[in-house]
Legacy VTK file of the C-alpha trace (Angstrom):
# vtk DataFile Version 3.0
C-alpha trace
ASCII
DATASET POLYDATA
POINTS 253 float
-6.944 10.192 -23.084
-7.303 13.033 -20.628
-4.602 14.185 -18.200
-5.790 15.867 -15.019
-2.409 16.585 -13.437
0.386 18.525 -15.223
2.867 21.335 -14.686
2.836 22.851 -18.155
2.182 26.520 -17.331
5.665 28.029 -17.774
7.712 29.805 -15.172
5.277 29.527 -12.233
6.606 26.456 -10.384
9.120 23.635 -10.840
7.531 22.608 -14.137
7.978 23.946 -17.684
10.548 26.751 -17.894
9.459 28.353 -21.157
6.602 28.712 -23.564
8.580 26.607 -26.076
8.961 23.784 -23.528
5.193 23.840 -22.827
4.465 23.656 -26.536
6.919 20.747 -26.968
5.079 18.872 -24.170
1.684 19.534 -25.861
3.006 18.282 -29.214
4.152 15.068 -27.546
0.869 14.715 -25.733
-1.172 15.061 -28.927
1.021 12.522 -30.729
0.189 9.976 -28.043
-3.545 10.436 -28.213
-4.136 12.990 -25.474
-7.140 15.212 -26.172
-7.481 17.232 -22.954
-5.071 18.424 -20.243
-5.772 20.178 -16.959
-2.785 22.432 -16.071
-2.169 22.161 -12.302
0.733 24.249 -11.051
1.666 23.872 -7.396
0.036 26.128 -4.882
1.972 26.331 -1.620
0.874 29.201 0.526
3.587 31.616 1.483
6.163 30.097 -0.858
7.444 30.942 -4.309
4.840 28.539 -5.660
1.852 30.774 -5.092
1.359 32.501 -8.395
-2.067 34.354 -8.448
-4.859 32.706 -10.420
-4.964 35.832 -12.661
-1.384 35.199 -13.770
-2.080 31.555 -14.416
-5.071 32.461 -16.557
-3.031 34.897 -18.606
-0.311 32.303 -19.320
-2.914 29.694 -20.035
-4.461 31.910 -22.651
-1.110 32.641 -24.197
-0.361 28.972 -24.360
-3.745 28.206 -25.880
-3.295 30.872 -28.582
0.211 29.731 -29.535
-0.833 26.060 -29.575
-3.756 26.944 -31.844
-1.423 28.829 -34.240
0.813 25.750 -34.455
-2.142 23.414 -35.059
-1.822 21.588 -31.733
-5.284 20.194 -31.016
-5.329 19.630 -27.265
-7.917 21.249 -25.068
-6.443 23.044 -22.019
-7.996 23.843 -18.653
-6.838 25.447 -15.444
-6.481 23.971 -12.005
-3.979 23.773 -9.151
-2.227 21.138 -7.120
-2.661 22.544 -3.609
-0.385 21.645 -0.707
-2.377 20.461 2.303
-2.676 22.680 5.350
-5.167 23.484 8.020
-6.611 26.572 6.382
-6.812 25.120 2.844
-10.578 25.664 2.693
-10.237 29.326 3.602
-7.505 29.808 0.987
-9.775 28.302 -1.663
-12.587 30.624 -0.606
-10.217 33.545 -1.001
-9.492 32.435 -4.581
-5.765 31.916 -3.834
-5.919 28.816 -6.028
-8.551 27.018 -8.078
-10.266 23.666 -8.349
-9.935 21.571 -11.481
-11.572 23.629 -14.302
-13.576 25.367 -11.559
-15.331 22.152 -10.773
-16.190 20.435 -7.418
-12.919 18.531 -7.645
-9.761 19.737 -5.872
-6.303 18.184 -6.441
-4.050 18.274 -3.407
-0.772 16.856 -2.215
0.657 15.865 1.171
4.152 16.466 2.363
6.199 13.584 0.974
7.219 12.348 4.393
4.559 13.479 6.864
1.002 12.485 7.172
-1.318 15.391 7.896
-3.321 14.389 10.969
-6.154 16.787 10.245
-6.940 15.345 6.816
-10.126 13.612 7.890
-11.657 16.735 9.363
-10.654 18.639 6.256
-12.226 16.000 4.036
-15.425 16.310 6.058
-15.391 20.083 5.901
-14.855 20.186 2.156
-17.465 17.538 1.561
-19.966 19.622 3.413
-19.175 22.455 1.005
-19.614 20.169 -2.032
-15.904 19.862 -2.770
-14.347 16.444 -3.492
-10.604 16.115 -2.664
-8.358 14.149 -4.995
-5.100 12.853 -3.446
-2.235 13.366 -5.900
0.144 10.437 -6.256
-0.613 8.652 -2.922
1.811 5.852 -3.905
4.752 8.182 -3.639
4.303 9.293 0.013
6.627 7.443 2.402
3.996 7.233 5.093
1.623 5.399 2.754
4.403 3.180 1.502
5.050 2.233 5.184
1.306 1.843 5.991
-1.036 1.384 2.960
-3.903 0.846 5.352
-4.197 4.660 5.394
-5.567 4.332 1.869
-8.617 2.545 3.309
-9.332 5.477 5.574
-8.842 8.121 2.915
-11.392 6.393 0.654
-13.837 5.839 3.561
-13.723 9.641 4.204
-14.529 10.474 0.592
-11.158 11.123 -1.013
-10.367 10.020 -4.645
-6.938 8.751 -5.617
-4.842 9.823 -8.578
-1.804 7.712 -9.522
1.301 9.010 -11.390
1.979 6.987 -14.527
5.737 7.189 -13.903
5.264 5.162 -10.756
4.369 2.080 -12.785
7.682 2.337 -14.554
9.899 2.782 -11.535
10.365 6.569 -11.883
9.883 7.105 -8.118
11.443 3.913 -6.828
10.408 0.316 -6.059
8.103 1.222 -3.165
6.030 3.717 -5.201
5.712 1.083 -7.903
4.677 -1.582 -5.389
2.008 0.652 -3.876
0.725 1.805 -7.282
0.209 -1.782 -8.248
-1.422 -2.562 -4.870
-3.867 0.298 -5.446
-4.717 -1.022 -8.902
-5.140 -4.535 -7.502
-7.731 -3.332 -5.047
-9.439 -1.060 -7.628
-8.905 2.037 -5.446
-7.752 4.489 -8.087
-10.052 6.970 -9.821
-7.408 8.462 -12.112
-3.997 7.890 -13.644
-2.247 11.053 -14.764
1.249 12.228 -15.796
2.220 14.925 -13.263
4.522 15.948 -16.100
6.972 18.715 -15.424
9.449 18.785 -18.359
9.608 17.981 -22.064
12.342 15.377 -21.620
10.002 13.166 -19.590
8.282 10.389 -21.639
5.142 10.286 -19.527
2.684 10.564 -22.428
4.215 7.554 -24.103
3.952 5.766 -20.776
0.308 6.868 -20.400
-0.517 5.331 -23.748
1.219 2.060 -22.704
-0.834 1.949 -19.480
-3.997 2.674 -21.390
-3.366 -0.225 -23.762
-2.341 -2.543 -20.849
-5.612 -1.984 -18.895
-7.851 -1.496 -21.925
-10.067 -4.477 -21.064
-10.471 -3.570 -17.404
-10.232 0.016 -16.246
-8.295 2.345 -18.496
-11.347 3.951 -20.086
-12.636 4.834 -16.640
-9.339 6.143 -15.176
-8.042 7.902 -18.273
-11.128 9.161 -20.009
-14.469 8.727 -18.250
-13.598 10.098 -14.772
-11.360 12.841 -16.055
-14.125 13.892 -18.396
-16.501 14.021 -15.467
-14.077 16.285 -13.685
-13.863 18.713 -16.598
-17.678 18.732 -16.904
-18.191 18.973 -13.172
-20.205 15.748 -13.123
-20.599 13.396 -10.174
-18.153 10.461 -9.981
-20.057 7.669 -8.362
-18.522 5.972 -5.337
-16.706 2.952 -6.748
-16.466 -0.556 -5.405
-13.073 -1.597 -4.096
-11.498 -4.091 -1.735
-9.749 -2.978 1.345
-6.037 -3.503 1.791
-5.230 -5.889 4.650
-2.243 -6.663 6.717
-0.990 -10.232 6.971
0.552 -11.989 9.928
3.901 -11.395 8.378
3.349 -7.650 8.370
2.878 -7.515 4.695
0.048 -5.895 2.835
-2.312 -7.630 0.384
LINES 1 254
253 0 1 2 3 4 5 6 7 8 9 10 11 12 13 14 15 16 17 18 19 20 21 22 23 24 25 26 27 28 29 30 31 32 33 34 35 36 37 38 39 40 41 42 43 44 45 46 47 48 49 50 51 52 53 54 55 56 57 58 59 60 61 62 63 64 65 66 67 68 69 70 71 72 73 74 75 76 77 78 79 80 81 82 83 84 85 86 87 88 89 90 91 92 93 94 95 96 97 98 99 100 101 102 103 104 105 106 107 108 109 110 111 112 113 114 115 116 117 118 119 120 121 122 123 124 125 126 127 128 129 130 131 132 133 134 135 136 137 138 139 140 141 142 143 144 145 146 147 148 149 150 151 152 153 154 155 156 157 158 159 160 161 162 163 164 165 166 167 168 169 170 171 172 173 174 175 176 177 178 179 180 181 182 183 184 185 186 187 188 189 190 191 192 193 194 195 196 197 198 199 200 201 202 203 204 205 206 207 208 209 210 211 212 213 214 215 216 217 218 219 220 221 222 223 224 225 226 227 228 229 230 231 232 233 234 235 236 237 238 239 240 241 242 243 244 245 246 247 248 249 250 251 252
């Protein structure tokens, strides 16, 4: 399994607080069958979560070296989880943050409560530059929970969707779990990842459970094939999915 969303670089955001905690997370990941992890600290322009890429690379190399010394066999790569804003493209061009392993794929997050109205223009602008945007944990945003039809539009405009494994187990509430299962039902997801922040989370165990649950349908694609294409900067073909629809009773199916 390959994890494309994690907060394992220590002391740069709200994730791991120490090198030891990062190593503990990697040990757990390896024990559950994870072979590769992209480390994606938050990038929020003008906040305390804006560590320079040079610092991230230094800590990544330290983590790699120490993991190798301890015999932890997990391949590590650098990325960011960028917070959406109008000048995101310019910030990327200025190397304020990085795509996933320097590939064409950029992981980003919305505000938890507010839909960014300029997202479709931004998707178009990035697409013209050869960059594919991956929406981090769409099931957790309140505006998508209230109106899942927005997912249809995001996919039409070229976005890919990454679900958090904890959502399937109720970590983020009933609504996040409901929308995660709705996305899976409609075959809209391209990735499932951990978004792990701390060693006390059991997300890698949960990732293995999800892998085994969907083994006959889609887990190879969402947990190995597509993540591997991200790491190798290969094209992920547009997938077939069914649109979410609203019923007469204002429910979504």
